[in-house]
N, C-alpha and C positions, 0 to 999 in steps of 0.2 A: 626855583627849586621846590621839591615836594617830598612828603613822606610816602612810604610804600609799605603795605602790609600783605604778607602771604597768609591767607586764612585757610588752613587745611587744604593746601593746593596739591592736586594729584594729576599725573599724566600717564596714561597707559597706552602702549602700542601693542595690540594683540594681547598676549599673555605676559608681556614684559612691562613692569612698572618702572618707568623711567624716572618719575618724580613721585615720591611717596610722603605725603602729608607734611609739606613745607608749611611752617607755622611760626614766622618771626617778623619783626618790624625793622624797617630802615628809616632812620630819622632824617629830617630836613638837613640837607647839606653834607650828609655822611658819605664817605668813600668806603664802599663795601666790596670785599672780594668773595666770590664763590670759588672755593678751592677744592680740588680733588682730582683723582686719577681719571683717565679717559673712561667714558661710559657711566659716570656717577650721576649724571642728570643736570649738571650745572648749565650747559648750553641750552638744554631744553627749557629750564626754568627761565633763562634770559629771553628766549624766543617767545615764551608765553607772556612775559611783560610787554614785549614789543607788539604782540598780537599776531605773530607768524605761526604760532601753535595755539590750539584751543584746549583749555584744561578739560580733563575727564570729569573732574569735580573740584569743589573748592572755589575760592575767589581771590582776586587781586584788587586791593584797595589803594587808591592814590588820594592822599589827604582825606581818608575816611570814606571815599566814594568808589564804588565798583567800576572798573574799566573793562570788565570781561566782554561786555556787549559792543564795545567800540572797535571799529576796524583799525588796522595799523595806522592809516593816514590821519585818523582823528585822535590818536593818543599823543599826549605831550611828551613824547620820547624821541630820541634819535639814537641810532645804533651804528657802531663801528665794528666791522667784521675783521676776521683774521686775514683774509685776502682783501686787497685795497678796494676792489670793485669800482675803480675809476673808469669813466668813459675814455677810451684811448684816443678817440678822434677829437676830443674837446680839450681846450687849454685848461690850465689850472684855474683861471678865473671862471671859465664857463662851468667847470665841474662844481665849483663852490656855489656859483650863482643859480644853478639850475633849479634847486628847490625853492628858492626865493621867487624866481620868475614864475614858477607854477602857481604861486600864491597871488600873482598879479600885482606885486609891489612896483612902485614907480622906479624908473631907472636909477635916479640919484640915490634913493634909499638902498637899492640893491648894491650899488657901487660902494657906498659907505660901509655897509655891513660886510661885504666881501673883503675890503681892505682892512677893516678892523679885525676880521678873523685871521687874515694872513699875518698881520702884525702879531697877533696872539700866539701863533704857532711858529713864528720866526721865518716866514717865507715871503716877506715883502720883496718885490722885484722879480718874483717868479711867475707873475700873472700870465705871461704869454707862452710859457713852456707847456709842452705836451707831457703826459705821464711817462712816456718812453725816454724823455730827456731828464728824468729825475731818478735819484737813488731810491732804494726801498724805504729808507727812513723818511725821505722827503715825501714819497707817495703816501705813506701812512699819516704824515702830518696834514696833507691835503684832505685825506679821509676824515681826520679829526676836525679840521676846520669846516668841512662840509656839514658835519653833524652839529657843531657848535653854532654855526651861523643861523640855524633854524631856531635858536634860543629855546631848546627843550627844557622841560622841568626836571627830566631825568635822563642822564647820559648812560647808555649801555655799551659795553665794550666786550667783545668775544675773542679772547686771546689775541689782541691786536698786534703784539710784538713777537709772536712765536716764530715767525719766519725770518726774523732779523738776527744778525750776529750778536754775540754776547755783549760786546762793548756798546753797540748801538742801542740794544735793549735797555741797558742801564741808563744811558743818557736820555732816551725818550721817556722812560717812566719817571725820571726826575722832572722833566719838562711837563709831563702830564699832571703830576701831583701839584706842581706850581700853578698850572692853569686852573686846575680844579679848585685849589684854595682861593685863587684870586676871584673866581666867578662864584664860588659857594654853591656850585651845582651838585645835586644829589647824583652819585655815580655808582654804578654796579659793574664790576670788572670780573670777568671770568678768566681763570688761569689754572694751569696744573703745576705752575712753578711756585714753590713755597717761598723762595727768596723774594719773588715779585710781590706776593701777597703780604708778606711780613713788612716789606719796605713801603708799600703803598697804603694799606688799609687802615681805617679807623677801627673796623671790626671785620672779622673773617668768619664766614660760614664754611666749615670743613665738611665736605659731603662724601658719602659712600653709599653705593647702591640706592641712589635716589633720596636718601635721607640726610638730614643735617646731624652730624655727630657732635659738633660743638660750635657755638656761636658766641664769640667773645673778642676781646682786644688781642692784637698780636702778642703783647707781653704775657697775658694770661695763658693764651693757647700754647706759647712756647714753654713757659715756666711750669704750667700744670695742665697738661693734656688730660681731658676728662675720660678718655678711653684708650685702650691699647692700640686701636687703629690710629687715632690722632697722634699718640706717642711715637708710633713707628713711621708715620707719614711726615710729621713736622720736624725738621732738623735731624741731627744724628743722635741716635739713642741706642744704648745697650740694654737689652732685656734679659734678666737672669731669673731662673727658677729659684724659689726660696720656700722654706718650711717655717710657718709662723708658730712660734712657741710662746706667745703671749707678750713677754717683755722683750723678746729678741727674735731675730730672724736667723735661720741657719742657711747659709749658702755654701755648699761644699764643706770645706774644712774651716770656714770662717763664720763669724756672726756679726750682725749689725743690730743696733737698737730698733725695737718695734714700737707699737703704740697699742693701748688697750682698745682703741677705736677699730683697729684692723680685725676683720672677721674672716673666718675660714682657716683651714690648715695650709693649703697650698696657695701661694701668692706669687706675684711677679714683682721684681724690683727693677726700676728703670733708672738708668744713669746717663746724664749728659756728659760728654767728653770734658767740658770745662769744669765739671764738679769733681774730677779725679785729681787728687793732689799727691805729691811726693810725701812719704811718711817714713817714720823710723822703723826699727826692726820689728815692731809690733804690727806693722801693716801687712797688706797682702803681698806675698812674694810674686813678682812678675818679671817676665822676660820680654824685652822689646823685640817684637817679631817684624814690625814694619814701621818705617819713618817716611812721612810725606812732608815736603817743604811747602808751607802755605804763607810764605813771606815772613812776617814777624813771629809766626808760630810753627810748631811741628805738630802734625796730626799723627798720632801713634796708634798702633794696634798692639795691645799687651796680651801675652799669653799667661793666664793664671791657672794653676793646677786646680782642677775641680770646678772651675767656673767657665773655662773656655776663653774666648777672645773678648777683651774689653777695650773700647775706644777711649782715647784720652787726647787732650789738647794742652800742650805745654809751650811756654815761651822758649825762644831759641837760646836764651841764657842758660837753660838747663843742660845744654850740650850733650844731649842723649843721642845714641846711635844704635843701630840694630845689634841684637844679641846682648845688650847691656842687661844686667840683673839689678832690679830696683824694688823698692817697697812703696805701695800706694794705698790710699784710702779715700773713699768719697766723703766730701763735707756736706753733701746734700743728695737726697734721692727720693724717689716716689715709690709708694707701695700700692699696687693694684690688687684689690681684693673683691670679695663677692658683693660688698656694699658700695664700692666706689674706689676712690683714690685718696691717699694721704701723703702729705709732704713731711719729710723728716730733715731737719737741719742740725748738723753736729757743731 
């Protein structure tokens, strides 16, 4: 395993800046997710680590030493792609062994390493099968084994589960996290799936337009997004216009406590669905306009006069249905203002 540092890294394609001043560090053994919408630069950043793209400027350091001048085959990295890229005419064994054989290792060493990798990804006994005889999930496990068998210091994964069905994605990411923890290998995982990033990562770099908007733990990114972009991209969030009056915020016909730290007249209030609670007659008058069944919870859309639609998440014991009239209040919210973001808990 190794540490990795992006040192003011940039990549430009003509007039398009695909990666714009990436400047953060990945610690030894960390599992990092680069998360963002399509075209935000996350895959380009990953390809620069692997050596498949050359930076326009800046540097990439591994354990404090630049790797920019190294060709891809000389970098201590291994990459797993979205498409499995297995050789269709080769058996599972030969697909995994190929890279080791290129290194000129003895046959017994290759055999031991391949069988160890197959055990790790749960494919013992599949050595003689061809890729066409495997499911999509099994093929992706072979691709992961092929990368791990080379014993890289850094494992790179570019949306490896995006072509799989939802149930299989969940199972494979659980297995991947278990493998990563057991090996202690530094891992950088590219995804546009926020649930995937939140469940896998030690830290997440949320990217937009080639830049990192926020780099922090999943808990902090979910609880206190540093920008309106992150607030809108991570999880479900209701954003409301508010007028800051110093000690309070005016939202339509209602008010909420503010903070002296909050600057500016016009601000935005951000509400997570789970922070909306049932209240007495002093709360916000709301009409239940939509109810969605999420198993143990109801996901609700509430129509509140002067505020518009507000999302809420209530347990099924609340027994709410469409057109019910209720009163609600947030017990926690974020205020986005000209100097940053503040958290208020009631």
